[in-house]
BADRENVEX-227073 format. One line per 2 residues: their letters; for each residue x negated, z, y negated of C-alpha. Coordinates in pm, 1 decimal. Layout:
BEGIN
A	X:Z:Y ~ ...
//
This chain:
BEGIN
MK	-6457.8:14866.8:-4971.5 ~ -6622.6:15092.8:-5235.6
TP	-6982.0:15043.3:-5297.9 ~ -7210.8:15284.3:-5166.3
KP	-7373.5:15558.2:-5440.1 ~ -7723.4:15592.2:-5444.5
KI	-7810.4:15880.1:-5250.7 ~ -8079.8:16125.4:-5400.6
SS	-8336.0:16164.8:-5093.2 ~ -8710.8:16307.2:-5109.8
DP	-8772.7:16023.2:-4870.9 ~ -8673.3:15658.3:-5059.9
VL	-8842.1:15492.7:-4786.9 ~ -8671.9:15625.3:-4495.6
DA	-8340.8:15610.7:-4716.7 ~ -8369.6:15272.0:-4756.7
KI	-8417.6:15193.5:-4376.4 ~ -8095.7:15404.0:-4275.4
RE	-7930.3:15189.8:-4512.8 ~ -8105.8:14916.2:-4373.6
LI	-7991.2:14994.8:-4042.7 ~ -7580.7:15044.6:-4169.1
QF	-7601.3:14687.2:-4277.3 ~ -7761.0:14533.6:-3923.5
KG	-7472.0:14721.5:-3793.5 ~ -7208.3:14570.1:-4020.6
GG	-7141.0:14876.1:-4257.7 ~ -6779.6:15019.0:-4252.8
YN	-6607.5:15327.3:-4395.2 ~ -6818.7:15651.0:-4586.1
EN	-7153.6:15460.4:-4573.3 ~ -7297.4:15775.8:-4775.0
EV	-7147.3:16013.8:-4506.8 ~ -7269.7:15846.5:-4202.6
AD	-7638.0:15770.2:-4381.8 ~ -7628.9:16170.0:-4429.0
II	-7543.7:16217.8:-4043.3 ~ -7821.8:15991.6:-3927.5
EN	-8077.4:16157.6:-4155.7 ~ -7975.5:16511.9:-4000.8
AL	-7964.3:16334.9:-3667.6 ~ -8344.3:16209.0:-3712.4
KL	-8436.3:16571.5:-3845.1 ~ -8345.3:16739.2:-3487.5
MA	-8678.6:16568.0:-3352.0 ~ -8840.2:16813.3:-3575.3
DV	-8604.8:17103.3:-3623.2 ~ -8432.2:17171.6:-3268.6
QD	-8667.2:17178.3:-2974.1 ~ -8418.1:17294.3:-2671.3
KG	-8257.8:16980.2:-2521.7 ~ -7940.1:17179.2:-2455.0
DV	-7916.0:17272.4:-2821.1 ~ -7917.0:16906.7:-2900.2
KV	-7662.9:16799.9:-2653.8 ~ -7425.7:17039.3:-2769.6
IQ	-7463.9:16815.7:-3133.0 ~ -7423.1:16499.1:-2921.0
TA	-7152.3:16607.4:-2728.2 ~ -6956.6:16742.2:-3023.5
LR	-7005.3:16451.9:-3237.1 ~ -6924.4:16203.0:-2997.2
EL	-6595.7:16382.5:-2886.6 ~ -6497.6:16417.7:-3256.0
RY	-6542.6:16068.6:-3349.1 ~ -6346.7:15966.4:-3009.2
AF	-6047.5:16145.0:-3083.6 ~ -6028.8:16086.0:-3450.3
RL	-6055.5:15717.5:-3375.8 ~ -5757.1:15796.8:-3151.5
FA	-5524.6:15969.4:-3372.2 ~ -5628.6:15730.4:-3665.6
PY	-5318.4:15480.3:-3601.9 ~ -5108.6:15729.4:-3629.0
HE	-5210.5:15941.2:-3949.2 ~ -4894.0:15877.3:-4126.0
KR	-4681.2:16026.9:-3868.2 ~ -4655.1:16441.9:-3870.2
KV	-4740.5:16605.8:-3560.3 ~ -4656.2:16935.1:-3404.2
TI	-4931.3:17110.2:-3136.8 ~ -4705.0:17320.8:-2866.5
FG	-4923.4:17566.6:-2700.2 ~ -4833.9:17753.5:-2412.5
SA	-4935.0:17905.2:-2038.4 ~ -5062.8:17596.9:-1815.4
RT	-4913.9:17833.6:-1539.9 ~ -4532.3:17838.5:-1645.9
KP	-4321.4:17664.8:-1349.5 ~ -4051.4:17412.7:-1410.5
DK	-3779.3:17692.9:-1308.0 ~ -3867.7:17909.4:-1574.7
LE	-3664.4:17919.1:-1888.5 ~ -3959.3:17893.8:-2144.8
YQ	-4055.0:17557.4:-1940.6 ~ -3712.7:17433.3:-2017.6
QA	-3713.8:17557.9:-2355.4 ~ -4026.1:17346.7:-2387.0
VE	-3857.1:17044.1:-2303.9 ~ -3594.5:17115.4:-2516.5
FG	-3838.6:17153.0:-2812.2 ~ -3995.2:16869.7:-2757.6
RK	-3680.0:16642.9:-2759.9 ~ -3557.5:16796.4:-3022.4
IV	-3884.9:16774.8:-3270.7 ~ -3935.6:16412.2:-3166.0
AA	-3570.3:16335.7:-3305.7 ~ -3635.1:16503.2:-3638.4
GY	-3884.8:16253.1:-3667.2 ~ -4234.3:16437.4:-3527.6
MV	-4491.6:16332.3:-3225.2 ~ -4603.7:16594.2:-3013.8
IT	-4933.0:16715.1:-2924.9 ~ -5041.5:16929.1:-2639.0
GA	-5317.7:17053.0:-2440.7 ~ -5251.8:16812.8:-2179.1
GP	-5218.9:17040.7:-1854.3 ~ -4951.7:17143.5:-1673.0
GI	-4675.7:17433.7:-1755.5 ~ -4570.4:17467.6:-2110.8
MQ	-4783.5:17151.6:-2205.8 ~ -4645.4:16896.2:-1961.4
AG	-4280.7:17045.2:-2045.2 ~ -4360.6:16940.4:-2438.9
HE	-4457.8:16589.5:-2330.9 ~ -4138.9:16561.7:-2071.2
GA	-3922.3:16639.7:-2382.0 ~ -4124.4:16425.9:-2614.2
GL	-4180.1:16143.0:-2414.2 ~ -4488.8:15946.4:-2369.1
EH	-4454.4:15715.5:-2651.1 ~ -4414.9:16053.8:-2899.9
SF	-4690.9:16275.4:-2705.9 ~ -5069.9:16285.5:-2740.5
GA	-5249.0:16495.7:-2518.6 ~ -5635.7:16692.8:-2578.7
NI	-5716.1:16777.8:-2236.3 ~ -6029.8:17029.9:-2168.7
RL	-6267.6:17017.3:-1842.6 ~ -6229.4:17301.0:-1619.3
PW	-6321.4:17413.8:-1286.7 ~ -5984.8:17527.4:-1200.0
EQ	-5626.9:17494.3:-1351.4 ~ -5649.2:17185.6:-1613.7
NA	-5615.6:16854.1:-1499.1 ~ -5414.5:16624.7:-1704.1
NP	-5049.4:16614.1:-1614.8 ~ -4885.1:16338.9:-1469.7
II	-4680.7:16265.9:-1766.6 ~ -4951.7:16157.7:-2013.7
AE	-5265.8:16120.9:-1728.5 ~ -5304.2:15746.5:-1783.7
DP	-5193.5:15718.7:-2130.3 ~ -5461.8:15565.7:-2397.9
KL	-5286.7:15855.9:-2650.7 ~ -5534.4:16125.8:-2417.2
VT	-5869.9:16262.6:-2481.5 ~ -6072.4:16501.8:-2255.5
FK	-6306.1:16741.4:-2438.2 ~ -6588.6:16921.0:-2259.9
YF	-6591.8:17192.0:-2557.8 ~ -6315.6:17393.7:-2665.4
FT	-6418.9:17408.3:-2990.8 ~ -6417.7:17034.8:-3074.3
RK	-6070.9:17043.1:-2879.1 ~ -5931.5:17294.7:-3136.8
IT	-6076.3:17090.0:-3428.8 ~ -5864.0:16819.0:-3324.1
FV	-5542.3:17037.9:-3279.9 ~ -5582.3:17180.6:-3592.6
RH	-5679.3:16890.8:-3783.1 ~ -5414.9:16631.8:-3654.6
SD	-5128.2:16893.7:-3668.5 ~ -4876.3:16944.6:-3963.8
AI	-4689.0:17239.4:-3766.2 ~ -4803.8:17463.9:-3424.5
AL	-4513.3:17604.2:-3201.7 ~ -4634.3:17895.6:-2950.9
FP	-4441.2:17933.5:-2665.5 ~ -4561.9:18269.7:-2435.7
GG	-4922.3:18225.1:-2280.8 ~ -5227.0:18366.6:-2204.0
FG	-5559.6:18424.1:-2347.3 ~ -5567.6:18118.7:-2438.4
TM	-5239.1:18077.8:-2609.2 ~ -5318.9:18396.2:-2826.7
DE	-5655.3:18273.0:-2911.9 ~ -5512.6:17920.7:-3025.8
GY	-5258.5:18146.8:-3227.7 ~ -5465.8:18369.9:-3376.8
ET	-5747.0:18071.1:-3475.2 ~ -5461.4:17880.7:-3655.0
IT	-5379.5:18216.6:-3852.2 ~ -5714.9:18284.8:-3928.8
LM	-5759.8:17932.6:-4048.0 ~ -5461.5:17961.5:-4271.6
QT	-5552.8:18312.0:-4438.0 ~ -5908.7:18169.7:-4527.3
GK	-5802.9:17874.4:-4645.5 ~ -6008.1:17650.1:-4395.5
CQ	-5706.5:17450.1:-4305.5 ~ -5374.5:17292.8:-4457.9
LM	-5076.3:17583.6:-4467.2 ~ -4822.3:17454.3:-4151.6
PL	-4563.2:17629.8:-4016.7 ~ -4657.2:17841.6:-3705.4
VL	-4324.7:17910.2:-3487.2 ~ -4365.7:18158.1:-3185.5
ID	-4092.3:18078.7:-2956.9 ~ -3934.0:18390.4:-2751.8
RP	-3692.6:18293.1:-2467.9 ~ -3353.3:18413.8:-2552.6
GG	-3324.7:18764.1:-2596.7 ~ -3684.6:18807.8:-2513.0
TF	-3966.1:18999.0:-2666.8 ~ -4289.3:18829.7:-2598.1
WK	-4370.8:18743.2:-2926.7 ~ -4200.2:19036.4:-3084.7
TW	-4400.8:19282.5:-2894.7 ~ -4695.6:19073.9:-3026.0
DK	-4555.0:19137.1:-3379.0 ~ -4479.2:19483.8:-3351.3
HV	-4860.9:19575.8:-3274.0 ~ -4941.5:19334.9:-3568.5
RE	-4721.3:19561.0:-3765.5 ~ -4809.3:19884.2:-3611.9
HL	-5228.7:19822.7:-3608.5 ~ -5344.4:19578.7:-3841.0
LR	-5105.0:19592.0:-4110.9 ~ -5063.9:19994.0:-4112.9
DK	-5458.7:20023.2:-4089.3 ~ -5475.9:19774.5:-4367.8
LI	-5681.6:19536.6:-4131.5 ~ -5444.4:19262.6:-4282.7
SP	-5208.3:19233.3:-4599.9 ~ -4844.1:19255.4:-4595.4
ED	-4840.9:18870.1:-4737.8 ~ -5029.5:18754.7:-4393.8
LN	-4718.3:18810.0:-4225.2 ~ -4596.9:18508.7:-4441.1
LY	-4822.6:18281.7:-4207.0 ~ -4608.8:18294.7:-3912.8
QI	-4260.6:18321.3:-3771.8 ~ -4050.9:18440.6:-3478.6
TD	-3749.0:18274.5:-3293.6 ~ -3573.1:18257.9:-2960.8
ST	-3380.8:17926.2:-3067.6 ~ -3517.0:17602.2:-3022.3
DE	-3282.6:17453.8:-3322.4 ~ -3445.9:17752.7:-3571.2
AV	-3776.7:17667.6:-3469.5 ~ -3721.1:17275.2:-3559.8
RI	-3549.9:17370.4:-3908.1 ~ -3860.4:17582.8:-3963.1
IT	-4061.6:17313.4:-3929.9 ~ -3857.3:17082.9:-4094.0
RF	-3774.8:17288.2:-4381.7 ~ -4140.2:17328.4:-4453.9
HR	-4183.3:16949.1:-4487.0 ~ -3891.4:16933.8:-4702.6
NY	-4061.3:16917.2:-5042.5 ~ -4382.5:17020.9:-5009.5
HS	-4662.5:16744.2:-4870.6 ~ -5030.6:16889.7:-4876.8
TR	-5296.4:17056.3:-5071.3 ~ -5619.3:16996.7:-5190.4
FV	-5867.0:17115.4:-5406.2 ~ -6010.9:16916.3:-5713.6
QD	-6341.7:17081.5:-5891.1 ~ -6161.3:17460.1:-5960.9
QL	-5794.7:17372.0:-5915.0 ~ -5598.6:17375.6:-5649.9
VI	-5356.7:17033.9:-5606.5 ~ -5016.3:17110.3:-5416.6
RL	-4845.3:16751.6:-5363.6 ~ -4452.2:16731.7:-5365.4
KN	-4192.8:16467.1:-5308.6 ~ -4017.8:16594.2:-5609.0
AP	-4175.0:16755.0:-5908.5 ~ -4012.8:17066.7:-6043.7
SE	-3849.6:17128.5:-6344.5 ~ -3980.1:17306.6:-6647.9
SA	-3767.4:17585.3:-6556.4 ~ -3889.9:17609.1:-6173.3
IA	-4220.8:17604.3:-6328.3 ~ -4151.3:17877.2:-6543.1
AL	-4038.0:18068.0:-6277.9 ~ -4313.1:17990.8:-6052.4
ND	-4558.8:18163.3:-6332.6 ~ -4388.0:18467.1:-6352.7
DF	-4350.0:18515.7:-5953.9 ~ -4706.5:18386.6:-5848.7
AE	-4883.1:18489.5:-6128.7 ~ -5149.4:18706.3:-5949.2
LV	-5223.4:18385.1:-5752.9 ~ -5373.5:18235.3:-6088.4
TE	-5688.4:18347.8:-6235.2 ~ -5700.8:18164.5:-6514.1
GR	-5416.2:17934.4:-6727.6 ~ -5104.7:17869.3:-6558.7
IA	-4953.4:17644.9:-6285.5 ~ -4858.6:17297.9:-6434.8
VV	-4749.3:16959.5:-6314.0 ~ -5002.0:16733.0:-6361.1
PP	-5085.9:16339.0:-6265.7 ~ -5326.3:16231.7:-5994.4
SA	-5682.9:16319.2:-6098.2 ~ -6006.1:16064.9:-6147.1
EE	-6110.9:16194.3:-5784.1 ~ -5769.2:16149.9:-5638.0
IE	-5739.4:15788.2:-5785.5 ~ -6086.4:15703.7:-5654.7
DG	-5972.8:15786.8:-5315.6 ~ -5635.0:15628.0:-5303.7
DH	-5482.9:15992.0:-5248.4 ~ -5101.5:15978.7:-5209.6
LE	-5066.0:15876.3:-5557.5 ~ -4727.0:15797.2:-5527.9
LA	-4649.2:16198.5:-5518.1 ~ -4566.3:16456.8:-5786.6
RI	-4831.2:16729.0:-5819.7 ~ -4842.9:17077.1:-5933.6
AF	-5231.1:17252.0:-6001.8 ~ -5363.1:17559.7:-6077.2
HF	-5676.4:17801.5:-6073.3 ~ -5610.5:17975.9:-5705.9
NR	-5772.1:18297.6:-5643.2 ~ -5866.1:18158.2:-5317.4
RG	-5728.7:18479.7:-5149.5 ~ -5369.6:18477.0:-5152.6
YG	-5273.5:18238.2:-4883.8 ~ -5007.4:18448.7:-4758.7
RL	-4822.7:18416.8:-5116.5 ~ -4901.2:18068.3:-5126.8
RA	-4718.7:18046.7:-4823.1 ~ -4415.7:18207.6:-4998.0
MV	-4518.6:17972.0:-5269.7 ~ -4447.8:17676.4:-5054.9
DV	-4113.1:17822.7:-4946.7 ~ -4029.9:17840.2:-5282.3
LN	-4115.2:17490.8:-5356.3 ~ -3911.5:17351.1:-5082.2
GM	-3579.5:17518.2:-5191.6 ~ -3628.0:17366.3:-5517.9
//
């Protein structure tokens, strides 16, 4: 374990007592960050008078801590979240497609996360099988109980708040598959696009799956292009953030292709680092600099070694890296760059 760094605090006595409390508990991971959480929790007694507001913070922290602990043993395994209507019946083609997709994506080496309810969520678990399934349930007065496949499994967590549930979905997903659904499915799809568009989550495949010959997502896409894009409410590059198919085989291909070479990104100071299984050649780097020059604010895209920060964190040091000064706006174009890197 790394030695905790001294904390600069306006109240060194309080800081010392928090440190003493942490050591009394036995210490553990991320002691500096936990110390900060404790200090901010104590500030609630002076800063937030409304008990209901404090309960939101209390419950959110409790739910996220439990969910992160549940997923931690599986952090090296890639996962796909399946969204879709809780009202889709087993005799519907979309239900059968979700079963098929769950089975095929597990065969490709992924695990499956769903909202743990009936309909498309249950179908995803049926296809994936219990061993490869997670459930992130939500307490509702109607409609949503954990489906019988996941109900008694330890990989099920039930949330009070949608926002903590959504954080869990996106935080632990390496891809998202959307089947036809209602307001909840639309909400989850739009939120994922927004988070990627603004750089608030890792880029990942977002695949919208229609029934064979269906038009549910094609009609949605038409609305996006004819209203949001035409009226310049989004950029043309934002359309790179999702893909539509009516084939479960193609949906699986889209997801697996995305992870062919690309691994993940992180910012190190003012540079974006893209981690890869294989480093691009000199000629490939030259092509990237030509084709994606608008993403670079200064300097050039280059192959780099792990930074000091990454070495300190032990952050995937075995992977190759490229880095550049990213404009932090063009995430749709960055998504296109990922496709190019995967084709190398």
